[in-house]
N, C-alpha and C positions, 0 to 999 in steps of 0.2 A: 504494498500500499504504498508507495510513493507521494511523498507531498504531507502526510498525515503526521503528527507531532507523535514523540516519543509517549506512550501511555505507560505510567510506572503504578502499583500499587504500593499504599504504607499504611503499615498494623500502628494505629495511634493507639499512646500512650495518656498517661494524664497530665505531661508537658502541652499537648495538643489541641486543649482546648481551643484556641483562637480558630486550627484550621477546622472541627469542626463544628462551630460557629459560622464559620463561613462555607460551608457545606449545604447550604440550606437547600439549593438548587432540586437536589437529591432527594428529597425530604417529603412525607406527605403532607407536612406541615412545620409554620418555623420554628427551627430548634431551638428550646428553650433552655438559656444558662444554666440553671439551677439542677434541669435534668442532664444536661451535657456533663457537668462536671460532676455528676453523681454516677453516671454512667461510666466517664474514664476512670473515676475511682475506684469502680468498683472489680477485685482483679478477676471477677468471674464473666464478665463483659468484653466482648470484643468487637472492634468497627473495625473497615479497611477501605479507605477510601482509593479508587484509582484517578488518577489525574493526568491531563497534557501541559506541562510545567505546572503554572498556579491555577487550571481551572479543574473545577470538579466535576467529573462524569459521572462516576455511580459510586454507590455501598453496598457492604456488605454489614449487617452486626449479627452479632450470635453473644448467646448465652450459656454456659456452660451448668447445667443441671446435675447437682450432688445429692445420692442417693444412701443413707446407710447399709441397703444390702447388699451394691452393684458400684459397679464401672463408671465413672463420670459419663455425660455425653453430653454432646453438643445442639444444640437449636437455634437452626440460623432464623433468626426474624423478620428479615426484611432482603431482599437482592433488588436494587433499585439503576436502573442505566437512564442516563436521561435520554427523551424519546431521538433527537439528533445523533447519538451516539451509538444506537440500538442496532443489533446483529454486524458487529463488528467484532464478535468474542469477547468483550470487555464482560459481561457478567460470570463466563464460564471461569476467564482468568480469577475471577472474582470468589465464585464458588471453589473454585481448585485454590486458593491463598487458604478460604478460612477451612479448609478440611486438611492442610499441612498445619496447620493451627491446631486442630482439633487431635490430630496424630499428636502433636509434639506437648501437648498438653494432657495426656493418655488417655483421651477419650475414648468409650469404646464402640463410640457408633456417631452418628450427626443424623439429624432429618430433620424438617419441616414440613409445613403446609400451605398448600395453595389452593385457592378457588377449582373447584371440575373444569371451570369455562375459562382457566386463563390459559389457553393452549402455547402461546411463547414460551411462558415459564415452563411450561410440563417439558417443552418440548427442549430448554436448557438445562433441566434437572437431567433429564434422560442423554442428554451428550454429556451432562459431566460423570455418568455412571450411577446416578440415583434410579432406586426401584421403586416403583408406586407399589402402595401396599395398599387391600381391599379391605375388607372388613372394618375400617375404622370410622367412627361416629365422631362431629367434631361438636364440644358441647361449648356455648359463651354466656357466659355474665357481663352484661354492659353494663354493669353498675357495680362496685365495691358493695360489699354486706352480701347479706343474706335477708331481705326482711320478708318473704315470704317462708322461710322456715320456723319452726316453730319454737320456742326459746325454751330454757328449763323450768323458767318459771309457766309454762301453758300447759306445764303436767299432761304432756300428749305421747302416749308410749311411740316408740319406735320401732320396737322389734316386733316379733311375731305375737300374735297373740293368743 
């Protein structure tokens, strides 16, 4: 691809808050400084930016999940490539980089979820060696807390009658 700028991947650390704050174009919402700082300070979180010079083209974020009874796993939160830079291998480059980070961190596996109708994302993940799994149902709680759950004061039996 003659004439295109060199594209580099950078794994961000705690010292890279200004870079993360300047990467808003590849996030769904404006980057919040307090959340960005907390994300970078938490050792279980990872973020890698793809850049051409100082221009952020894409990002991948992930979280290492710890369990008391099994090895850690990596959950990829989001992969986003600027629409003007899609279909140039940048998403695949970021996924490969995050898979390497997961291996370096001792993760037993890496997983993510995407919408069934997101054909470009599904094609990317297959290209990167991901295997689609069936029989998984996703549940979502759009708000924090469980207002519809009975509390201890409700004196509602939770087990078999």
